[in-house]
N, C-alpha and C positions, 0 to 999 in steps of 0.2 A: 567273446572277443577273440579274434584270431591271435595265434602265438606272435606272429611277426608284428601285427599292429600293436600289441601290448608292449613289444620291445622298443618300437620307435615312437610311441606316444606317452610313454611313462614320464612324469614330472612330478616333483615334490610340491604339494600344495603349501600354501602360506598358513592356513589354519585348518584345524580338524576338529570335528565334534561328533555328537551322536548321530546315527547309531554306529556302534563298533561291530565288527563281525561277531556273530554269535559262536557258541562253543564248537558247533559242527563245522562252520565255515573256517574257524581258526585251525581246526585239524586239517581241513583241506589245504590251507596256506602252509602249514608245517609240512604236510606231505610233499609239497613243491620244494620246500627247503631241503628235504632229505634226498633230492635228485642231485645235489651239488656234486661235483667231482670230488672223489675221496681216494686218494692214493693209499693203497694197502688196506682199504676198507676198515679203517680205524674208527669211523663214526666219531670224529672228534668234536662234535657239535654239543652245545647245551642251550636250550631255549627256556627262558624264564618268562612266564606270562603274568602280567601285572594289569589288573583292572580294578575298578570300584574302589573301595577303601584302602586297598593295598597300594594305590598310587600315593596316598597321604604318607604311608610309611616310607615309601621310596623317596618321597620329598624330603622327609626328615633325614634320611641317610645322605642325600646329596648336600643338604644344608650343613649337616655335621661335619662331612668330609671337607667341604669348602672352608668352613671356619678354621679347621686344622691346617689346611694348606695356606689360607690367606688370613692370618690373625689380625693383620692391620687393615683389612679391607673396609671400605666405607660402609656406612650404616645402610642397611637395606639390601646389601649384596647378597647376603645369605638367603634372604626371603625370596629374592628373584630365583636363586638356585633352586629353593624349595618348589617354586611354582612350575619349574620345567616338568615335574611329574604330571602335571595336569594339562599338558599340551594336547593330549589326545585320550579318548576313552580306553584305549588298549595300548600297552607297551610290551613288545617282545624284546627282551634283552638276549642277543646272540652272542655266544661266547665259544671259544675254542678251548676244549679240555685237552691239554697237551699230553701226549703219550711219548715216552722215551722210546724211540725206534730208530735204529741206525739207518734204515733205508727210506724213512719218511721224516726229514727234518721238521723242526717246529714251524718254520716259515710256511711249509706246505700246508700244514694243518690249520694255520691262521688264515692262509688264502682260502682254504676250503670253507672255513666259517664265514669268510666274506662272501663267497659264492652262494652260500645258503642264505645270507642276509639279502643278497640281490634277488634270489628267487622268491623271497618273502615280499620284497617290494613289487616285483613283477606279478606274483599271483594276487596280491592285494588289489593291484590296479585292474587286472584281468577280471576280477570278481566284483568290480564296481566301488572299490574303497580307495582312499588315499593313504599315502604312507610317506613318512619322512625318516631319514637315517641321520641320527645324531650320535656324537661321541662326547667331546669336551674333555677336560682333564679328569672328570669323574670316571671315565672309562678306563683310565690307567691308574686309579688310585687303589692301593691295596686294601684300604678300609672299605671301599664300596664293593670290591670283589669278595671279601670275606663276608660282608653283610648279606650278599646275594648267594652265599653258599659256594662260591668259587675258591679254588686254590691261588696262592700267589703265582704259581707258574702258568695259570690260565690267562687267556686274553679275551677281553670283551671287544667284539668286532664292532658292535654299535647298539644303541638303543633305538629300536624300530618303533615309531609312533604310528598308530594305524586308527583310522576312523573315516568319517565322511567328509569330504572336502567342503569348506565353507564357501568356495567360489569356483568358478570354472578354471580349469587348469591352464596356465599359461605355457605356451609351447617354448621350449628352450631355443635360444638363438641358433640358427642353422649352422652346421659345420660341414665344410666339404671333406668328406672322408677320404677322397683321393689325396689330400694334402698330408695326411697322416700315414700313409703307406710307403715303405722304403723297400725297394727290391734288393736283390743280392748284390746289385752294383753299388749299394750303399755301404757295403763292407769294405773298409779301407785296406789297401795293400800294405804289407810290411816287409821288412828285410827278410822275414821267414814266413812268407804267406801261406805256403802249402806244406803240409806235413803228412806223412804216413806213419801209422802205428805198427810197430813191430813187436812180435813176440819171440823170444830165443827159441831157435829150433823149429820154427814154423813160418809159413808163408806170410808176407805182409798183409795187413788187414786194410783194405782201401777206405780208411776213414780219414777225411780231410778236415783239418782244424784251422781256424783263422784267428788272428790276433785282433782283438778290439782296437778301434782307433785310440791312439794316444795312450796305449796301455801295453805293458809287458807281459800281461797275463794272457793265457790262451783260453779261448772259449771252451775247448775240450781238454779235460784233464784225464788221462787214463788211469792213474793210480795203479791198482793191481789189475792186470789184464791176463786172464788165464792162469793166475797164480804166480805171475812173474811181473816185476817192475816194468812198466811201460817205457819204451824208448821212442823218441821222436826223431825223425830224420828230415832235416830241411832240404829245400829244393837245391840248395848250394852244396849238398852233399855232406854237410856236418851232422852230427848226432847229439842229442842231449836227452837226459832223463826227464820224464814228465810226470813224476810222482807227486802226489799231493797228500 
């Protein structure tokens, strides 16, 4: 399947069954996940492969955590949670293993794990398999994370269920992509619309910052620029510190 075709035809099937990708194909799918954007090359991803009898153990983990979260839930609710582990013959749990890095905040590492999960979805589709991306409260439960060998600071991006689609994929409702694009004219003007960044003892740096609509915060925060606090000069001639 051509790359662009995979991008625009991917859809989540309603049901998944056998066969699942074999071990070799699974490695090919993970190889695609490893091409996700990765600021700082931290490799923040964790992939936990669950198939066969291991799905039953995952089901028990899901049911146990549910009972602790919802002790007054109606009868049968925990069993429904247990059955989620049997949605597909293969489950890939995708998580972000957070590294404390001053240049790469946790949110960027989580987004990278999300990009890896999307690559898994696309690679599965391109190789002829169906995939569903699920989370639910279990993805944020410390008990589930610990049972999967993750730390409390790690984040589960999703449970990716992979198998063979039980029916033909239904195309998603069409969306006019042009309606979701905003050009530069979409940035609202403000009393201090344009700013130039200055460094003491140096020529001004031609960076222009805008204020977000209905917000007093600047899109661009200089912090320390060249070892000196950044100063912003508004178009009206006033100056202000732009430290963060």
